[in-house]
C-alpha positions in Angstrom: 33.7 101.6 -21.3 31.1 104.1 -22.0 28.2 102.4 -23.4 28.3 103.9 -27.1 32.2 102.6 -27.8 32.5 99.8 -30.6 33.2 96.6 -30.1 37.1 96.0 -30.7 38.3 98.4 -27.3 39.4 97.5 -23.7 40.1 99.7 -21.5 42.6 99.4 -18.7 43.1 101.3 -15.7 46.6 101.6 -13.5 46.4 102.9 -9.9 49.6 104.0 -8.6 52.3 103.2 -6.2 54.1 107.2 -6.6 56.8 106.1 -4.0 58.1 102.4 -5.6 60.6 103.3 -7.4 60.6 103.1 -11.2 63.3 100.4 -11.4 60.4 97.9 -10.5 59.2 97.8 -14.0 62.8 97.7 -15.5 62.3 93.8 -16.6 59.2 94.8 -18.6 61.8 97.6 -20.7 63.9 98.4 -23.2 67.6 99.6 -22.4 65.9 102.5 -23.8 63.1 103.2 -22.1 64.5 102.6 -18.7 67.6 105.5 -19.6 64.4 107.7 -20.9 62.7 107.2 -17.8 65.9 107.3 -15.5 66.3 110.8 -17.4 63.3 112.3 -14.9 63.8 114.5 -12.6 61.0 113.6 -10.1 60.6 109.7 -9.0 56.6 110.7 -9.5 57.6 111.2 -13.4 59.9 108.1 -13.3 57.4 105.9 -11.5 54.2 106.6 -14.3 56.2 106.5 -17.2 58.3 103.2 -16.4 54.9 101.6 -15.0 52.9 102.6 -17.5 54.7 101.5 -20.5 55.8 98.2 -18.5 52.1 97.4 -18.0 51.3 98.7 -21.5 54.1 96.0 -22.9 52.7 93.4 -20.6 48.9 93.8 -22.2 50.7 93.5 -25.8 52.3 90.9 -24.9 49.5 88.6 -24.6 48.0 89.4 -27.4 51.0 89.1 -29.5 52.1 85.8 -28.1 55.7 87.4 -26.7 57.6 88.5 -23.9 56.7 92.6 -22.8 60.8 93.6 -23.8 60.1 92.1 -27.4 57.2 93.9 -28.1 58.4 95.8 -31.3 57.2 99.4 -30.2 57.6 102.3 -32.7 56.8 105.8 -32.7 54.9 107.9 -35.0 55.9 111.3 -36.4 54.4 113.4 -33.5 55.2 111.1 -30.7 52.9 108.4 -30.7 53.6 105.0 -30.2 52.3 101.9 -31.8 53.3 98.5 -32.8 55.3 98.3 -35.8 53.2 97.9 -39.0 54.8 94.5 -39.9 53.1 92.7 -37.0 49.9 91.7 -38.9 46.8 92.5 -37.1 48.0 94.1 -34.2 46.4 95.8 -31.5 46.2 100.0 -32.1 46.5 101.0 -28.3 46.8 104.8 -26.6 48.2 105.5 -22.8 47.4 108.8 -20.5 48.7 109.0 -17.1 47.9 111.4 -14.5 49.0 111.8 -10.9 48.4 108.6 -9.4 46.2 107.0 -12.2 47.3 105.6 -15.4 44.5 104.5 -18.5 45.1 102.0 -21.6 43.5 102.2 -25.0 43.5 98.6 -26.8 41.5 98.8 -29.7 41.2 95.4 -32.6 42.4 96.9 -35.4 39.8 95.4 -37.8 37.1 97.1 -35.9 38.7 100.2 -34.9 40.4 103.3 -37.1 42.1 104.8 -34.5 42.0 105.3 -30.4 42.8 108.1 -28.2 43.1 108.5 -24.7 43.2 110.7 -21.9 43.1 111.4 -17.9 43.7 114.4 -15.9 44.0 115.0 -12.0 41.6 118.3 -11.6 43.8 120.9 -10.3 42.4 123.7 -7.8 44.7 125.7 -8.7 45.3 126.2 -12.5 43.7 129.4 -13.8 41.5 127.7 -16.4 40.4 130.7 -18.0 43.5 132.0 -19.1 44.9 128.5 -20.4 41.3 128.3 -22.1 41.7 131.1 -23.7 45.1 130.1 -25.5 43.3 126.2 -25.5 40.4 126.3 -26.9 38.2 127.2 -29.6 35.5 130.6 -29.7 33.0 128.2 -29.2 34.6 126.7 -26.6 34.8 129.2 -24.9 31.9 130.4 -25.1 30.4 127.4 -24.0 32.5 127.5 -20.5 31.9 130.9 -19.9 28.5 129.8 -19.8 28.5 127.0 -17.4 27.3 126.5 -13.7 30.9 124.4 -12.7 33.2 125.9 -14.7 36.7 124.5 -13.8 34.5 120.8 -14.2 33.7 122.1 -17.8 37.3 123.0 -19.0 38.6 119.5 -17.6 35.5 117.7 -19.5 36.6 119.8 -22.3 40.3 119.5 -22.1 40.0 115.3 -22.1 38.0 115.1 -25.5 40.2 117.2 -26.8 43.2 116.1 -25.8 41.7 112.3 -25.9 40.3 113.6 -29.9 44.0 114.6 -31.5 45.8 111.6 -29.9 43.6 109.6 -31.4 44.3 111.0 -35.1 48.0 111.5 -33.8 48.3 114.9 -34.3 50.9 117.5 -33.0 48.3 118.5 -30.1 49.3 122.2 -29.8 48.8 122.8 -33.2 45.7 121.6 -33.8 44.0 122.7 -30.6 42.0 125.3 -32.5 41.0 122.1 -35.1 38.2 120.4 -33.6 35.4 121.5 -30.9 34.1 119.1 -28.4 31.5 119.7 -26.1 30.3 117.8 -23.6 26.7 116.7 -23.2 24.7 114.0 -20.7 25.1 110.7 -20.4 28.8 111.1 -20.7 28.3 111.9 -24.4 30.0 114.6 -26.6 29.2 116.4 -29.3 32.3 116.7 -32.6 32.7 119.0 -34.8 36.2 118.8 -37.3 37.3 120.8 -39.5 39.8 118.6 -40.8 37.4 116.5 -43.7 39.6 113.4 -42.7 39.3 113.3 -39.0 35.4 112.7 -40.1 33.4 110.1 -37.6 35.6 110.7 -34.7 33.7 110.0 -32.0 34.6 111.0 -28.1 33.0 110.2 -24.7 33.5 110.3 -20.8 34.7 108.2 -18.6 34.2 106.9 -15.1 37.4 107.2 -13.0 38.5 108.5 -9.3 37.1 111.4 -7.9 39.2 114.4 -8.5 40.3 113.1 -12.1 38.4 113.4 -16.0 39.0 111.4 -18.2 37.8 111.0 -22.2 37.9 108.1 -24.5 38.3 109.0 -28.3 37.5 106.5 -31.3 36.8 105.8 -34.8 35.3 103.0 -36.1 35.6 101.0 -39.0 32.4 101.4 -41.4 33.0 97.8 -42.3 35.1 95.6 -39.6 38.2 93.9 -41.6 37.7 89.7 -41.3 
């Protein structure tokens, strides 16, 4: 966890065996989730979805006092899952997976308004300048061009942007130009939002295995609910 993160956030890393069968996670999933997992053509994608969703359900079930399959998950307007709003003091959560790793962030809704997380496997064959031309703001592209390690700078910026947009729960592709993120020393990020409703959004980098980059984003409540 980054030192700057508020009380009330817990972060878990899941190390995935992509050679396993996705069916190992079936007992913790709903019928609809099993069908969704089975719909992925590649085994690795089936395992990433099924194992991460099962782990998330198990963590939530521990807090809610039910079985994993009984956790009442719903999907928001832009596909972000959440616990049914009728469940009192249900934790906020967000997940991300890439390569052989997944992250699950849980947040106490009495202390945290929003939470988002992202992890990316850093590919050597990615044409970072081409992606940045489409996804980054002009300010971010200038910072990328000036970086000593362009690939590292790209991935640090990318996970920060995606974690932030996942936290506020909007469509990522449609809002990439609405936020600037700038990685700084000590895993800190400077964040500039063009949406007043996102004021107070914070981003920090995470320690993850070599070859990966990750970030956590959150908005803390100005006064914790009792």
